FIGUKE-991646 format. One record per residue (C-alpha): x, y, z; residue number from 1; residue in one letter. Coordinates in nm, 3 decimals. Example, Ala and Ser with C-alpha at 12.3 -4.5 7.8 and 13.67 -1.06 7.14 Angstrom:
BEGIN
X	Y	Z	num	residuo
1.230	-0.450	0.780	1	A
1.367	-0.106	0.714	2	S
***
This chain:
BEGIN
X	Y	Z	num	residuo
10.174	0.764	23.669	1	X
10.098	1.117	23.495	2	X
10.197	1.295	23.822	3	X
10.553	1.203	23.729	4	X
10.506	1.468	23.463	5	X
10.238	1.691	23.594	6	X
10.269	1.686	23.976	7	X
10.013	1.991	24.006	8	X
9.798	1.893	23.743	9	X
9.471	1.653	23.729	10	X
9.385	1.606	23.363	11	X
9.008	1.495	23.304	12	X
9.059	1.319	22.959	13	X
9.339	1.165	22.759	14	X
9.348	1.236	22.379	15	X
9.569	1.001	22.173	16	X
9.725	1.038	21.821	17	X
9.727	0.678	21.679	18	X
10.010	0.609	21.436	19	X
10.330	0.615	21.603	20	X
10.182	0.709	21.935	21	X
9.932	0.420	22.023	22	X
10.047	0.189	21.733	23	X
10.385	0.131	21.586	24	X
10.232	0.174	21.234	25	X
10.484	0.423	21.063	26	X
10.681	0.127	20.870	27	X
10.353	-0.009	20.741	28	X
10.243	0.313	20.654	29	X
10.563	0.393	20.487	30	X
10.573	0.086	20.283	31	X
10.213	0.117	20.167	32	X
10.288	0.486	20.032	33	X
10.590	0.366	19.830	34	X
10.406	0.038	19.681	35	X
10.140	0.263	19.562	36	X
10.369	0.555	19.440	37	X
10.590	0.328	19.263	38	X
10.326	0.340	18.956	39	X
10.393	0.709	18.945	40	X
10.797	0.665	18.982	41	X
10.810	0.830	19.294	42	X
10.906	0.739	19.653	43	X
10.872	0.900	19.997	44	X
11.168	0.888	20.219	45	X
11.146	0.807	20.589	46	X
11.223	1.142	20.697	47	X
10.955	1.314	20.472	48	X
10.709	1.053	20.576	49	X
10.781	1.182	20.933	50	X
10.789	1.517	20.856	51	X
10.432	1.487	20.720	52	X
10.310	1.256	20.997	53	X
9.967	1.403	21.140	54	X
9.858	1.504	20.807	55	X
9.533	1.342	20.640	56	X
9.640	1.107	20.346	57	X
9.441	1.309	20.129	58	X
9.636	1.619	20.191	59	X
9.972	1.450	20.147	60	X
9.847	1.307	19.808	61	X
9.760	1.692	19.703	62	X
10.095	1.804	19.835	63	X
10.275	1.535	19.613	64	X
10.087	1.646	19.315	65	X
10.184	1.980	19.376	66	X
10.540	1.903	19.453	67	X
10.603	1.666	19.166	68	X
10.349	1.791	18.900	69	X
10.174	1.470	18.885	70	X
9.797	1.375	18.892	71	X
9.751	1.106	19.140	72	X
9.399	1.036	19.176	73	X
9.327	1.073	19.560	74	X
9.020	0.876	19.588	75	X
9.182	0.561	19.412	76	X
9.499	0.625	19.574	77	X
9.352	0.618	19.942	78	X
9.190	0.275	19.846	79	X
9.507	0.124	19.715	80	X
9.718	0.238	19.996	81	X
9.501	0.091	20.249	82	X
9.514	-0.245	20.084	83	X
9.882	-0.240	20.086	84	X
9.857	-0.139	20.454	85	X
9.636	-0.423	20.539	86	X
9.886	-0.653	20.402	87	X
10.154	-0.546	20.664	88	X
9.919	-0.526	20.948	89	X
10.055	-0.838	21.122	90	X
10.397	-0.658	21.166	91	X
10.209	-0.385	21.381	92	X
10.259	-0.387	21.746	93	X
10.125	-0.158	22.022	94	X
10.369	0.112	22.176	95	X
10.440	-0.012	22.544	96	X
10.484	0.308	22.715	97	X
10.168	0.455	22.574	98	X
9.951	0.146	22.664	99	X
10.062	0.127	22.994	100	X
9.905	0.463	23.049	101	X
9.601	0.368	22.858	102	X
9.549	0.054	23.064	103	X
9.631	0.242	23.384	104	X
9.372	0.520	23.332	105	X
9.105	0.292	23.181	106	X
8.768	0.323	23.348	107	X
8.900	0.643	23.554	108	X
8.939	0.879	23.266	109	X
8.779	0.914	22.953	110	X
8.990	0.837	22.638	111	X
8.971	0.916	22.265	112	X
9.206	0.844	21.966	113	X
9.241	1.182	21.749	114	X
9.424	1.102	21.415	115	X
9.477	1.223	21.065	116	X
9.408	0.866	20.927	117	X
9.100	0.722	20.794	118	X
8.842	0.540	21.001	119	X
8.888	0.197	20.842	120	X
9.260	0.129	20.900	121	X
9.240	0.279	21.256	122	X
8.950	0.046	21.339	123	X
9.120	-0.264	21.170	124	X
9.423	-0.215	21.346	125	X
9.258	-0.124	21.705	126	X
9.079	-0.463	21.662	127	X
9.389	-0.637	21.541	128	X
9.577	-0.507	21.860	129	X
9.271	-0.616	22.052	130	X
9.260	-0.247	22.210	131	X
8.940	-0.116	22.073	132	X
8.748	-0.124	22.423	133	X
8.985	0.121	22.572	134	X
8.850	0.438	22.391	135	X
8.510	0.617	22.428	136	X
8.574	0.817	22.097	137	X
8.742	0.787	21.757	138	X
8.819	1.110	21.578	139	X
8.937	1.023	21.220	140	X
9.030	1.214	20.905	141	X
8.656	1.215	20.789	142	X
8.532	1.368	21.102	143	X
8.690	1.720	21.075	144	X
8.831	1.966	20.791	145	X
9.135	2.156	20.901	146	X
9.434	1.883	20.975	147	X
9.708	1.912	21.225	148	X
9.869	2.149	21.318	149	X
9.518	2.313	21.319	150	X
9.370	2.252	21.680	151	X
9.047	2.125	21.522	152	X
9.064	1.756	21.573	153	X
9.186	1.763	21.927	154	X
8.904	2.040	22.014	155	X
8.654	1.789	21.862	156	X
8.796	1.513	22.082	157	X
8.743	1.725	22.392	158	X
8.373	1.811	22.275	159	X
8.288	1.472	22.211	160	X
8.419	1.361	22.556	161	X
8.246	1.651	22.714	162	X
8.551	1.767	22.882	163	X
8.720	2.129	22.851	164	X
9.020	2.136	22.616	165	X
9.225	2.295	22.912	166	X
9.170	1.959	23.113	167	X
9.275	1.751	22.823	168	X
9.614	1.587	22.786	169	X
9.767	1.497	22.448	170	X
9.975	1.211	22.363	171	X
10.171	1.257	22.021	172	X
10.476	1.150	21.839	173	X
10.475	1.411	21.540	174	X
10.587	1.776	21.520	175	X
10.242	1.869	21.361	176	X
10.063	1.699	21.611	177	X
10.239	1.853	21.892	178	X
10.165	2.193	21.729	179	X
9.799	2.104	21.712	180	X
9.776	2.026	22.096	181	X
9.964	2.355	22.162	182	X
9.711	2.538	21.945	183	X
9.430	2.371	22.121	184	X
9.577	2.492	22.458	185	X
9.651	2.132	22.592	186	X
9.921	1.989	22.770	187	X
10.111	1.705	22.567	188	X
10.342	1.414	22.607	189	X
10.561	1.314	22.319	190	X
10.643	0.954	22.237	191	X
11.013	0.992	22.157	192	X
11.212	0.796	21.909	193	X
11.283	0.547	22.148	194	X
10.911	0.511	22.218	195	X
10.951	0.667	22.562	196	X
10.721	0.953	22.702	197	X
10.879	1.295	22.744	198	X
10.712	1.614	22.860	199	X
10.657	1.872	22.577	200	X
10.757	2.251	22.695	201	X
10.573	2.506	22.478	202	X
***
């Protein structure tokens, strides 16, 4: 299946971003952001949300505070946003092109979720979709310091799986995540706007 993209490569591990890559969560997350931000008379556009995709929620709150000269308390907002996200969880579906890869290689290649989202919503969404069993490791925002486009999260994923970074293949939908994969010196496939897989050429 992956030979279509990499005829001369044999990857030894697969690393998957979560939101917008494994699960079509971006609409639910944007809705949760805007319900929470309404208290501060702020909104987050779809375009801005996509541009910031991959950044930890806490970092986005810090950026919004600086941009709009407000004082949104990060810890309280994170908890509130998760409540709003969970209220929309029934709308979330898996992304078929990526899940086809995951199911095809399950049991043959180690796999990890590597995300800028917090562990609780990711675990809850994986359970909702019934796909927790496919992943050997779960790397979330709480597990590393420097978010995408820094390579830290993907390097940690490779380390946890016991595979050299150069032997890992990343699946991403966001520019920041693709940059993080490049910075980790890993091959990357992008989930495009049509939820199809395309080869990323650095």
